[in-house]
N, C-alpha and C positions, 0 to 999 in steps of 0.2 A: 506493499501500499503505500502511495507517495505520501509527501504531507498535506498535499490537501485532501485528500480523500480522509486522513484522520484527522484535521481540523472538521471538518465537517459533520462528521459521525455527532457528537453534542446535539448539533445542528436538526440532523436530520430525527434523532431520540425526542425532544423538544416539540417538533413539528410532529412529530406521528401521536404526542399526547394526547389523553384528554382529561380535562376531569373535573367531576364532576358532583356537585357539591348535594350530599343526600339529609337536608333539612333536618340531619336529628345531632349534626354538630361533630358529623364525621364527611368524608370525601373520599371517591373513587378515582383511582389515577389508572387506567388505560393506554394500554401500547398499543396502535394497531399496525402490525410486520408486515402488513402490504404497500405502507409507504413507506417505511423505513427499506423494505425490498427496492420500491421503486425508484426511493431517491437514491441507494447506491445504484442500482443500474444508471442513475440518469449522471451519478459523478463518473462514474466509469465510460461512458459513450463520451466525453467529457475530455477525461484526462487520455480518449484517446484517437477523438480530433486536433487535439493540441499536440503529441508525439507526430501524431500524421503528418500538422501543418510544421511542423521543426524539424522533420524528414526531409519534405519538397522544402524548404527553404534552408535546406544543404546543400541539398544537392542542385540545387538551383546556384549556387556559390562557385562552386568548383570551375565549369567554364569563364563566371567572372572573373575569378581571380585570377585565370590563365590567361584572361583579353590583358586583364591589370596590368597582370608582368610583363605581357610583353609587348605593349606601350613604353614601359619603364628602360626595357632594353632597348629599344629602338631609342628611343628618347638622350638615353645614356649614350649611346651610340652616337648624336646627333651632336652631342654636349663634349665629347671624346674630340669627333672632327674638328669643331670648331678651336676647340683646346690646340687641337698639333697646328691649325694653318693659323690663328694666333701667334704658335710659339715661334713659329720659322717664318715670320715679320718680325717678330721681335730680331732673333739669332739676324736679319737681316740688315734688319736698323744697326744695330751696334756691328754691326765689322767697318774697322778703319779698311780704307782702300787700302792701305798696305796689307793690310790680314787678307784682304777680295785679292789680290793682286797674286799671297801664294797659295790660296787656294788652285791658282792657275796651272 
């Protein structure tokens, strides 16, 4: 049983109780087993639906995560290419004419 079901059990028992005043200073408390069973079935169905929804979200998240990773990799490649190009420009601009002649 999950926590939600355990927390709901007292409410189910309370909802299934009937109190009758006997007009003689006493009261009768009766519990409707059918109401408890129906409430338990309802909670089990809700829990199953929530589990199914969570499973669907997790299944659908995989392809989205993969696409996001591919996008990040592609963008990182563009940034690296720009950094390399900028580095080449910096190298060319800091080379003195004498150094340029030595490399020829």
